[in-house]
VOZA-810078 format. One line per 4 residues: their letters; for each residue x, y, z of N, C-alpha, C. Coordinates in nm, 4 decimals. Atoms other than C-alpha are relative to their C-alpha. Example, Ala and Ser with C-alpha at 12.3 -4.5 7.8 and 13.67 -1.06 7.14 Angstrom:
REM VOZA-810078
as	0.0890 -0.1190 0.0000 1.2300 -0.4500 0.7800 0.0900 0.1200 0.0000; -0.0820 -0.1190 -0.0060 1.3670 -0.1060 0.7140 -0.0770 0.1090 0.0730
This chain:
REM VOZA-810078
qvql	-0.0004 -0.0524 -0.1430 4.0698 13.1367 6.5608 0.1385 -0.0217 0.0627; -0.1227 0.0045 -0.0691 4.3714 13.2022 6.7663 -0.0148 0.0223 0.1436; 0.0088 -0.0268 -0.1425 4.4025 13.1657 7.1438 0.1436 0.0261 0.0399; -0.1314 -0.0481 -0.0488 4.6896 13.3444 7.3223 0.0047 -0.0234 0.1581
vesg	-0.0197 0.0248 -0.1439 4.8128 13.2435 7.6739 0.1337 0.0624 0.0430; -0.1148 -0.0618 -0.0494 5.0489 13.4668 7.8613 0.0501 -0.0684 0.1352; -0.0532 0.0502 -0.1293 5.2746 13.3618 8.1537 0.1260 0.0756 0.0356; -0.1286 -0.0578 -0.0446 5.5717 13.4820 8.3487 -0.0047 0.1222 0.0892
gglv	0.0163 -0.1128 -0.0877 5.4240 13.7649 8.5487 0.0294 -0.0388 0.1477; -0.0229 0.0209 -0.1381 5.4868 13.8086 8.9136 0.0435 0.1288 0.0753; -0.0466 -0.1079 -0.0837 5.6277 14.0369 9.1879 0.1492 0.0072 0.0002; -0.1446 -0.0189 0.0021 5.9682 14.1842 9.1527 0.0360 0.1348 0.0622
qagg	-0.0488 -0.1287 -0.0510 6.1727 14.4563 9.3224 0.0407 0.0958 -0.1156; -0.0543 -0.0979 0.0947 6.2559 14.7831 9.1381 0.1411 -0.0360 -0.0432; -0.1351 0.0330 0.0525 6.5615 14.7203 8.9154 0.0125 -0.1436 -0.0386; -0.0023 0.1356 0.0275 6.4823 14.3550 8.8768 -0.0537 -0.0316 -0.1392
slrl	0.0366 0.0376 0.1401 6.3863 14.1534 8.5649 -0.1055 -0.1133 0.0086; 0.0932 0.1034 0.0270 6.1104 13.9339 8.4396 -0.0029 -0.0275 -0.1510; 0.0208 0.0341 0.1404 6.0482 13.7476 8.1157 -0.1437 -0.0541 -0.0174; 0.1328 0.0410 0.0298 5.6929 13.7167 7.9857 0.0042 -0.0891 -0.1288
scva	0.0174 0.0835 0.1188 5.5936 13.4434 7.7311 -0.1470 0.0059 -0.0374; 0.1306 0.0124 0.0575 5.2921 13.4173 7.5090 -0.0031 -0.1055 -0.1068; 0.0117 0.1166 0.0927 5.1972 13.0940 7.3322 -0.1220 0.0133 -0.0800; 0.1188 -0.0030 0.0883 4.9576 13.0964 7.0359 -0.0435 -0.1413 -0.0370
fggt	0.0577 0.1273 0.0278 4.7232 12.8038 6.9850 -0.0993 0.0218 -0.1174; 0.0905 -0.0104 0.1083 4.5418 12.7552 6.6533 0.0474 0.1027 -0.0988; -0.0403 -0.0984 0.1003 4.5703 12.9546 6.3313 0.1449 -0.0223 -0.0491; -0.1455 -0.0075 0.0437 4.9115 13.0349 6.1755 0.0590 0.1199 0.0702
gssy	-0.0588 -0.1067 -0.0789 5.0903 13.2360 6.4364 0.1025 0.0831 -0.0743; -0.1046 -0.0775 0.0733 5.3752 13.3268 6.2023 -0.0555 0.1022 -0.0965; 0.0632 -0.0972 0.0887 5.1288 13.5240 5.9863 -0.0371 0.1314 0.0644; 0.0429 -0.1089 -0.0781 5.0673 13.7777 6.2560 0.1125 0.0858 0.0529
tmgw	-0.0794 -0.0832 -0.0904 5.2402 14.0761 6.4042 -0.0464 -0.0289 0.1441; 0.0290 0.0315 -0.1464 5.2627 14.0081 6.7819 0.0376 0.1235 0.0756; -0.0246 -0.1190 -0.0867 5.2351 14.2873 7.0369 -0.0201 -0.0334 0.1437; 0.0208 -0.0086 -0.1438 5.2532 14.3468 7.4078 -0.0577 0.1298 0.0385
frqa	0.0638 -0.1217 -0.0564 5.0248 14.5935 7.5822 -0.0094 -0.0172 0.1448; 0.0161 0.0094 -0.1415 4.9774 14.6793 7.9409 -0.1110 0.0996 0.0465; 0.1018 -0.0797 -0.0564 4.7016 14.8273 8.1507 0.0079 0.0017 0.1520; 0.0080 -0.0179 -0.1441 4.7186 14.9707 8.5034 -0.1283 0.0464 0.0425
pgle	0.1338 -0.0322 -0.0523 4.4188 15.0270 8.7202 -0.0362 0.1475 -0.0279; 0.0436 -0.1324 0.0257 4.2235 15.3323 8.6049 0.0569 0.0638 -0.1247; -0.0651 -0.0578 0.1202 4.4309 15.3815 8.2908 -0.0444 -0.0830 -0.1264; 0.0255 0.0625 0.1222 4.3805 15.2994 7.9256 0.1159 -0.1023 -0.0372
refv	-0.0939 0.0990 0.0512 4.5526 15.0008 7.7618 0.1089 0.0694 -0.0859; -0.1144 -0.0683 0.0597 4.9013 15.1106 7.6487 0.0890 -0.0937 -0.0781; -0.0935 0.0735 0.0837 5.1263 14.9914 7.3662 0.1357 -0.0211 0.0771; -0.1312 0.0188 -0.0586 5.4539 14.8378 7.4947 0.1031 -0.0374 -0.1088
aais	-0.1008 0.0389 0.0987 5.6290 14.6611 7.2048 -0.0794 -0.0935 -0.1005; 0.0526 0.0830 0.1027 5.5543 14.4718 6.8788 0.1079 -0.0525 -0.0891; -0.0942 0.0658 0.0918 5.7365 14.2429 6.6372 -0.0765 -0.0619 -0.1188; 0.0658 0.0452 0.1166 5.6466 14.1642 6.2804 0.0060 -0.1498 -0.0125
ntgg	0.0114 0.1437 0.0171 5.5666 13.8149 6.1529 0.1292 -0.0799 -0.0153; -0.1385 0.0633 0.0120 5.9309 13.7371 6.0525 0.0943 0.0479 0.0982; -0.0984 -0.0664 -0.0950 6.0879 13.9486 6.3286 0.0825 0.1001 -0.0641; -0.0811 -0.0982 0.0618 6.2209 14.1886 6.0771 -0.0225 0.1443 0.0407
siyy	0.0333 -0.1347 -0.0415 6.0563 14.4964 6.2250 -0.0447 -0.0098 0.1474; 0.0275 0.0015 -0.1423 6.0472 14.5708 6.5992 -0.0254 0.1448 0.0401; 0.0462 -0.1340 -0.0474 5.8770 14.8693 6.7748 -0.0126 -0.0080 0.1506; 0.0133 -0.0105 -0.1464 5.8946 14.9897 7.1347 -0.0594 0.1344 0.0315
adsv	0.0435 -0.1270 -0.0581 5.7130 15.2532 7.3386 0.1263 0.0657 0.0553; -0.1065 -0.0700 -0.0502 5.9460 15.5287 7.4413 0.0325 -0.0293 0.1456; -0.0064 0.0205 -0.1441 5.8852 15.4455 7.8088 0.0763 -0.1350 0.0379; -0.0698 0.1272 -0.0289 6.0417 15.0972 7.7751 0.1249 -0.0275 -0.0866
kgrf	-0.1128 0.0168 0.0870 6.3105 15.1441 7.5066 0.1186 0.0017 0.0719; -0.1236 0.0128 -0.0733 6.6442 15.0331 7.6276 -0.0105 -0.0901 0.1168; 0.0228 0.0877 -0.1156 6.4911 14.8235 7.9029 -0.0730 -0.1306 -0.0329; 0.0752 0.1181 0.0394 6.2551 14.5760 7.7342 0.0497 -0.0516 -0.1353
tisr	-0.0355 0.0639 0.1326 6.3223 14.3333 7.4460 -0.1059 -0.0960 -0.0346; 0.1044 0.0846 0.0568 6.0591 14.1671 7.2349 0.0704 -0.0990 -0.1007; -0.0483 0.0946 0.0918 6.1440 13.8497 7.0410 -0.1109 -0.1106 -0.0313; 0.0980 0.1167 0.0300 5.9590 13.5489 6.8789 0.0735 -0.1137 -0.0518
dnak	-0.0453 0.1294 0.0585 6.0167 13.1885 6.7980 -0.1179 -0.0610 -0.0650; 0.1148 0.0582 0.0726 5.7814 13.0880 6.5283 -0.0130 -0.1485 0.0083; 0.0058 0.1430 -0.0050 5.8736 12.7271 6.5509 -0.0747 -0.0512 0.1329; 0.0659 0.0247 -0.1288 5.7436 12.7386 6.9148 -0.1349 0.0760 0.0159
ntvy	0.1249 -0.0837 -0.0057 5.4485 12.9700 6.8353 -0.0027 0.0920 0.1189; -0.0144 -0.0754 -0.1347 5.5795 13.1961 7.1159 0.0638 0.1304 -0.0290; -0.0559 -0.1334 -0.0048 5.6555 13.5589 7.1658 0.0460 0.0329 0.1398; -0.0505 -0.0277 -0.1368 5.8628 13.6847 7.4591 0.0193 0.1539 0.0183
lqmn	-0.0248 -0.1387 -0.0363 5.9007 14.0108 7.6411 0.1004 -0.0061 0.1218; -0.0893 -0.0104 -0.1086 6.2210 14.0399 7.8420 0.0011 0.1391 0.0538; 0.0100 -0.1311 -0.0756 6.1904 14.3219 8.1010 0.1059 0.0125 0.1006; -0.1135 -0.0268 -0.0875 6.5039 14.4521 8.2664 -0.0215 0.1419 0.0598
slkp	-0.0025 -0.1215 -0.0677 6.5565 14.7466 8.5053 -0.1443 0.0507 0.0231; 0.1450 -0.0271 -0.0196 6.1875 14.7335 8.6070 -0.0180 0.1120 0.1017; 0.0374 -0.1130 -0.0823 6.0313 15.0451 8.7636 -0.1434 -0.0231 0.0603; 0.1319 0.0135 -0.0548 5.7224 15.0716 8.9864 -0.1112 0.0442 -0.1056
edta	0.0909 -0.0363 0.1047 5.5494 15.2474 8.6930 -0.0271 -0.0999 -0.0997; 0.0241 0.1075 0.0896 5.5747 14.9315 8.4951 -0.1025 -0.0917 0.0543; 0.1004 0.0783 -0.0519 5.3213 14.7732 8.7252 -0.1267 0.0067 -0.0825; 0.1157 0.0052 0.0789 5.0251 14.6590 8.5194 -0.0308 -0.1469 -0.0344
vyyc	0.0290 0.1334 0.0644 4.8450 14.3622 8.3625 0.0539 0.0124 -0.1425; -0.0634 0.0094 0.1281 5.0391 14.2705 8.0583 -0.0788 -0.0964 -0.0941; 0.0759 0.0808 0.0989 4.8489 14.1366 7.7437 0.0815 -0.0175 -0.1193; -0.0437 0.0427 0.1379 4.9700 13.9539 7.4408 -0.1091 0.0167 -0.0972
aaar	0.0977 -0.0219 0.0997 4.7940 14.0289 7.1209 0.0568 -0.0315 -0.1422; -0.0388 0.0367 0.1468 4.8069 13.9255 6.7462 -0.0806 0.0811 -0.0986; 0.0613 -0.0890 0.1049 4.7349 14.1549 6.4450 0.0308 -0.0535 -0.1328; -0.0229 0.0278 0.1349 4.6908 14.0801 6.0817 0.0624 0.1227 -0.0708
ygvk	-0.0483 -0.1300 0.0526 4.7553 14.4498 6.0032 0.0194 0.0950 0.1108; -0.0240 -0.1038 -0.1006 4.8830 14.7416 6.1973 0.1034 -0.0447 0.1008; -0.1127 0.0293 -0.0906 5.1315 14.7653 6.4819 -0.0221 0.0481 0.1368; -0.0085 -0.0576 -0.1310 5.0812 15.0017 6.7691 -0.1403 0.0308 0.0724
lvad	0.1286 -0.0380 -0.0529 4.7048 15.0615 6.8185 -0.0699 -0.1228 0.0480; 0.0911 0.1023 -0.0509 4.4702 14.8504 7.0332 -0.0891 -0.0538 -0.1060; 0.0946 0.0363 0.0978 4.2262 14.8540 6.7499 0.0550 -0.0806 -0.1109; -0.0701 0.0745 0.0984 4.4808 14.6942 6.5174 -0.0019 -0.1508 0.0264
ydyw	-0.0180 0.1423 -0.0411 4.4793 14.3651 6.7065 -0.1251 -0.0770 -0.0007; 0.1179 0.0883 0.0263 4.2480 14.0794 6.6308 -0.0205 -0.1010 0.1195; 0.0145 0.0993 -0.1060 4.3199 13.8416 6.9219 0.0811 0.0443 0.1242; -0.0640 -0.0439 -0.1256 4.4084 13.9010 7.2871 0.0029 -0.1152 0.0966
gqgt	-0.0072 0.0918 -0.1094 4.5258 13.6921 7.5772 -0.0736 0.0461 0.1240; 0.0659 -0.0315 -0.1235 4.3872 13.6948 7.9293 0.0734 0.0972 0.0856; -0.0876 -0.0876 -0.0792 4.6783 13.8924 8.0680 0.0705 -0.0681 0.1118; -0.0801 0.0437 -0.1142 4.9412 13.8363 8.3363 0.0473 0.1196 0.0783
qvtv	-0.0303 -0.1133 -0.0890 5.0036 14.0595 8.6321 0.1465 0.0138 0.0240; -0.1354 -0.0353 -0.0374 5.3390 14.2249 8.6784 -0.0077 0.1159 0.1036; 0.0009 -0.0951 -0.1106 5.3940 14.4108 9.0085 0.1500 0.0299 0.0384; -0.1342 -0.0403 -0.0322 5.7160 14.6083 9.0713 0.0014 0.0808 0.1298
ss	-0.0007 -0.0657 -0.1285 5.7759 14.7113 9.4305 0.1165 0.1013 0.0106; -0.0959 -0.1075 -0.0157 5.9670 15.0242 9.5284 0.0955 -0.0341 0.1123
Protein backbone atom coordinates (compact mmCIF):
# COMPACT_ATOMS: atom_id res chain seq x y z
CA UNK A 1 0.00 0.00 0.00
CA UNK A 2 1.16 3.50 -0.88
CA UNK A 3 -0.17 6.72 0.56
CA UNK A 4 0.40 9.99 -1.29
CA UNK A 5 0.22 13.43 0.32
CA UNK A 6 0.21 16.60 -1.79
CA UNK A 7 1.11 20.08 -0.60
CA UNK A 8 2.00 23.49 -1.99
CA UNK A 9 -1.31 24.65 -3.41
CA UNK A 10 -2.68 28.11 -2.82
CA UNK A 11 -3.87 31.35 -4.35
CA UNK A 12 -1.65 33.10 -6.88
CA UNK A 13 -2.07 35.88 -9.44
CA UNK A 14 -1.93 35.16 -13.16
CA UNK A 15 1.69 34.99 -14.26
CA UNK A 16 2.86 33.79 -10.87
CA UNK A 17 4.40 30.50 -9.78
CA UNK A 18 3.76 27.65 -7.36
CA UNK A 19 5.58 24.43 -6.57
CA UNK A 20 3.57 21.37 -5.62
CA UNK A 21 5.09 18.47 -3.70
CA UNK A 22 3.91 14.90 -3.26
CA UNK A 23 5.40 12.58 -0.67
CA UNK A 24 4.88 8.82 -0.88
CA UNK A 25 4.56 6.72 2.28
CA UNK A 26 4.89 2.95 2.21
CA UNK A 27 5.71 0.63 -0.67
CA UNK A 28 8.66 1.33 -2.93
CA UNK A 29 8.03 4.70 -4.47
CA UNK A 30 10.90 4.44 -6.92
CA UNK A 31 9.15 1.51 -8.63
CA UNK A 32 6.29 3.72 -9.85
CA UNK A 33 5.66 6.18 -12.58
CA UNK A 34 4.45 9.33 -10.84
CA UNK A 35 1.87 11.61 -12.37
CA UNK A 36 0.06 14.87 -11.75
CA UNK A 37 -3.57 15.31 -12.71
CA UNK A 38 -6.01 18.15 -12.15
CA UNK A 39 -9.76 18.53 -11.96
CA UNK A 40 -11.77 21.72 -12.16
CA UNK A 41 -15.41 21.90 -10.99
CA UNK A 42 -17.74 20.24 -13.48
CA UNK A 43 -14.89 18.83 -15.59
CA UNK A 44 -13.21 15.45 -15.89
CA UNK A 45 -9.87 14.72 -14.30
CA UNK A 46 -7.13 15.80 -16.72
CA UNK A 47 -3.57 14.58 -17.22
CA UNK A 48 -0.93 17.23 -16.51
CA UNK A 49 2.50 15.57 -16.33
CA UNK A 50 4.23 12.28 -15.55
CA UNK A 51 7.73 11.03 -14.84
CA UNK A 52 9.04 7.46 -15.01
CA UNK A 53 10.50 5.62 -12.04
CA UNK A 54 14.07 6.64 -12.83
CA UNK A 55 13.18 10.05 -14.24
CA UNK A 56 14.32 8.99 -17.69
CA UNK A 57 11.00 9.64 -19.40
CA UNK A 58 8.88 12.76 -18.88
CA UNK A 59 5.50 13.64 -20.39
CA UNK A 60 3.44 16.83 -20.39
CA UNK A 61 0.01 17.83 -21.51
CA UNK A 62 0.14 20.31 -24.38
CA UNK A 63 -1.65 22.88 -22.24
CA UNK A 64 1.23 23.07 -19.72
CA UNK A 65 4.28 22.33 -21.87
CA UNK A 66 6.88 25.05 -21.49
CA UNK A 67 5.33 26.33 -18.26
CA UNK A 68 5.32 23.35 -15.88
CA UNK A 69 8.21 21.09 -14.89
CA UNK A 70 7.90 17.70 -13.20
CA UNK A 71 10.79 16.17 -11.25
CA UNK A 72 11.37 13.52 -8.61
CA UNK A 73 13.77 12.80 -5.79
CA UNK A 74 13.59 9.10 -5.04
CA UNK A 75 15.81 9.43 -1.96
CA UNK A 76 13.08 11.63 -0.47
CA UNK A 77 10.17 9.67 -1.97
CA UNK A 78 8.95 12.95 -3.40
CA UNK A 79 7.73 14.21 -6.76
CA UNK A 80 7.43 17.91 -7.60
CA UNK A 81 5.49 20.03 -10.04
CA UNK A 82 6.95 23.48 -10.64
CA UNK A 83 4.27 25.69 -12.19
CA UNK A 84 5.29 28.96 -13.82
CA UNK A 85 3.37 31.54 -15.85
CA UNK A 86 0.14 30.39 -14.28
CA UNK A 87 -3.15 31.16 -16.01
CA UNK A 88 -6.70 31.33 -14.60
CA UNK A 89 -7.52 28.17 -16.57
CA UNK A 90 -4.95 26.31 -14.46
CA UNK A 91 -7.29 26.66 -11.48
CA UNK A 92 -8.18 23.17 -10.25
CA UNK A 93 -7.59 20.59 -7.57
CA UNK A 94 -4.25 18.97 -8.35
CA UNK A 95 -3.75 15.28 -7.59
CA UNK A 96 -0.60 13.23 -7.29
CA UNK A 97 -0.81 9.61 -8.46
CA UNK A 98 1.39 6.50 -8.76
CA UNK A 99 1.22 3.88 -11.52
CA UNK A 100 2.91 0.51 -11.95
CA UNK A 101 2.14 0.62 -15.67
CA UNK A 102 0.93 3.28 -18.04
CA UNK A 103 1.53 7.00 -18.18
CA UNK A 104 -1.30 9.36 -19.15
CA UNK A 105 -4.66 7.79 -18.36
CA UNK A 106 -6.48 8.09 -15.06
CA UNK A 107 -7.17 4.35 -15.24
CA UNK A 108 -3.42 3.61 -15.37
CA UNK A 109 -2.85 4.85 -11.84
CA UNK A 110 -3.07 2.65 -8.76
CA UNK A 111 -2.79 5.20 -5.94
CA UNK A 112 -4.05 8.75 -5.54
CA UNK A 113 -3.50 11.56 -3.10
CA UNK A 114 -6.22 13.71 -1.57
CA UNK A 115 -5.47 16.69 -3.80
CA UNK A 116 -4.38 20.28 -3.24
CA UNK A 117 -6.25 23.35 -4.45
CA UNK A 118 -4.57 25.74 -6.89
CA UNK A 119 -6.40 28.98 -7.63
CA UNK A 120 -5.10 31.50 -10.16
CA UNK A 121 -6.73 34.93 -10.10
CA UNK A 122 -7.00 37.15 -13.16
